C-alpha positions, 0 to 999 in steps of 0.5 A, a space after each residue: 527508441 533507438 540506441 543511436 539517440 545517445 544520452 543527452 548532454 545534460 544527463 550528467 555523469 550520474 546517469 551514466 553510472 552503473 546502477 549497482 554502484 549508485 547510492 540511494 542518497 544521490 538523488 535529485 531534489 524532486 525524488 526526495 520531495 516525492 519520497 517525503 510525501 510517500 512517508 507521510 501518505 503511508 503514515 495515514 494507514 495507522 495514524 488513527 489507531 492510537 486515538 481510537 479509544 480517545 475519540 470514542 470517549 471524548 466524542 461519546 461514540 461507540 467503537 463501531 462508529 469510530 471504526 468508520 474512520 477506517 471504513 470510509 477511508 478504505 472503501 473510498 480508496 477502493 472505489 477510487 482505485 477504479 478511476 485513478 488510471 482514467 484520471 492520470 491518463 488525462 491529467 498526467 502523472 505530476 498533476 494527478 500527484 498534486 491533486 491527490 496531495 491537495 485533497 489529503 491536506 484539505 480533508 486532513 485539516 478539516 477533519 481536525 476541526 470537526 466536532 462529531 464522529 460523523 464529520 470526521 468519518 466524512 472528511 476521512 473519506 475525502 482523505 482516502 480519495 486523495 491517498 488513492 490518487 497519490 499512491 497510484 502515481 508516486 512511483 512513476 513520478 519518482 522514477 521519471 524524476 530521477 536523472 541518475 541513481 535509478 536503482 537508488 530511487 527505488 530503494 529510497 521509495 521502499 524505505 519511505 514506505 516502510 518508514 511511513 507504515 512504522 511511524 504513522 502510529 507513533 506520530 498518531 500516539 505522540 500528537 494524540 497524547 496532546 489532543 485527538 485533533 493533533 494527528 489530523 493537523 500534523 498530517 495536514 502540515 506535513 503534507 502541505 510541505 510535501 505538496 509545495 516541494 512536489 509542485 516546485 521540484 518535480 518536473 512537468 510530465 506529459 499526458 500519456 498518448 493513450 487514455 485509460 477506460 473506466 471499465 477496464 478494472 471491472 472487466 478484468 474480473 472476468 479472468 478467473 486467476 485475477 478474481 481468485 487472487 483478489 478474493 484471497 486479498 479481500 479475505 486476509 485483509 478482513 482479518 488484518 483490519 479486524 486486528 488493526 481496527 478493533 484491537 486498540 479497544 482491548 489494550 487499555 493503553 494511552 495514545 502514546 503507548 498505543 502508538 508504540 505498539 503499532 509502531 512495532 507492528 509496522 516495523 515488522 510489516 515493513 521488514 517481512 514485506 521487503 526482506 522476509 517474503 522474498 527469502 521465504 518465497 525463494 526457499 518454499 515457493 509462493 503458494 506454500 509460503 502463503 498457505 503457512 502464513 495464512 494459517 499462522 495469521 489465523 492462529 494469531 487472530 484466534 489468540 486475540 479471539 480467545 483471550 480478548 480480556 488479557 491486554 498482554 496477549 492482545 498486544 503480543 498477538 497484534 505486534 506479531 501479526 505484522 509478520 504475517 501481514 507483511 508476507 501476505 501483502 507482498 506475496 499475494 500482490 506478487 501472485 496477482 501480478 504474476 498470473 493475471 492475464 491483463 496489464 499490470 496497472 489494470 491488475 493492480 487497480 482491480 486487486 486494490 478495489 477488491 481487497 480494500 473493500 474487505 479492509 474497509 468493512 471489517 472494522 465496522 463489522 467487528 464493532 457491530 459483532 461486539 455490540 450484538 455478541 461479544 469481543 470473541 466473535 470478530 477475531 474468530 471470524 477473522 481467523 475463519 476468513 483468512 483460512 478461507 483465503 488460503 482455500 481460495 488461493 489453493 484453486 490456482 496453485 498450479 498457476 502459482 507454481 508455473 509463475 515461480 518456475 517462469 521467473 528463471 526465463 527471460 522474456 518481455 513482461 507487462 511489468 517491463 512494458 509498463 516501466 518502459 512507458 512510464 520512464 520513456 514518457 519523461 523528457 530528457 532521459 537517455 535510452 540506456 537509463 530507460 532500459 535499465 530502469 525498465 529491467 529494474 522495475 520488472 524485478 519488483 512488484 508494487 502491490 501494497 506500496 511495498 516492493 521487494 519481490 520479482 514478478 514472473 514474466 508474462 507467459 502470454 509473451 514468450 
């Protein structure tokens, strides 16, 4: 690109505004369409929590069988992370986004018509595939579709994800109070609206010039720093999804009240991922903040493990876990992006694959452990797992400290390179907007879908 190109005539005054003064609400319809889809997509994470006991009762299934709704969804999401780059590099961002939305609509609707837990588990897996394709491309589409107010578009994206995480359980509780089928049909209808809006309002996106390889995310595991941080993510996700997948059975609440509990949990996840983690990191550093958060998360899991027969203790500990999950989500992702010696999309795919494997297997394992032992065991195991994650992370303590120090240095990072490519591929964008947005995205780490911290520059390119 060259600055002599100038801004196209149609860019309009919004594109020329300084990013610091733009409102997040001054966005094109395309941005709003994808942001709405983001809200609904991330509702899917906690949507089924309030209806787990109802499903077990009405379909005569054991808790371990019902927990397979998490396992199928997350394991398929994990595996799909390995191919999303390959797919999007051949279809283009918009087509990948639309395919993901179609899959979510179809499988969510069919799940609502199911007559057995096995059918729901299978259709939930298809839902996970669609969600992986959607998550992998939504930010790029939002950024590329914005004709003005880029910084506002990112803020809007963060807000959409936070609302989705918090409102998913609430929607599940409201609709689940009517019927266990309600949450599935509700998501299908909302996602259908999002699909139509996306197909109509989001401009076409070209296919990338360079196609991704299927083997890149697996080959990236050869790098010790990426493997170490990914295993850390797997271990804390084991504790995270043990709470998310089995604690509802210990609360003895109606779907509506369960929705309220997990809504409060989701609000804490969003607040501490977006605001708490960066603040703690700036004061204590990535490593020390994560050590403390993981130890406290282990204590939180132990509270449930020691008092599983006291619903008040289980409810309080479950809600409080949102604090530690929010901090861990942001900072472990930041660690991955900061010290992994591979491009950000590859690191994100590899990390997503490893961590979601842990998240998917934990709820099923929790149910089986309760069946064979008692309700204490899975939560004590979760506490041990997250403590092990802290020990594993300590083996790259030096690299994390170096990454924190490098944040003060100016340089070209792989985050900026990825941002320039993602934004630059969109037709009709002025160069100034491309460079400004590339710099903005470099200051954010995407990870779990909740941006909010600055990723360290790539030290391979001083």
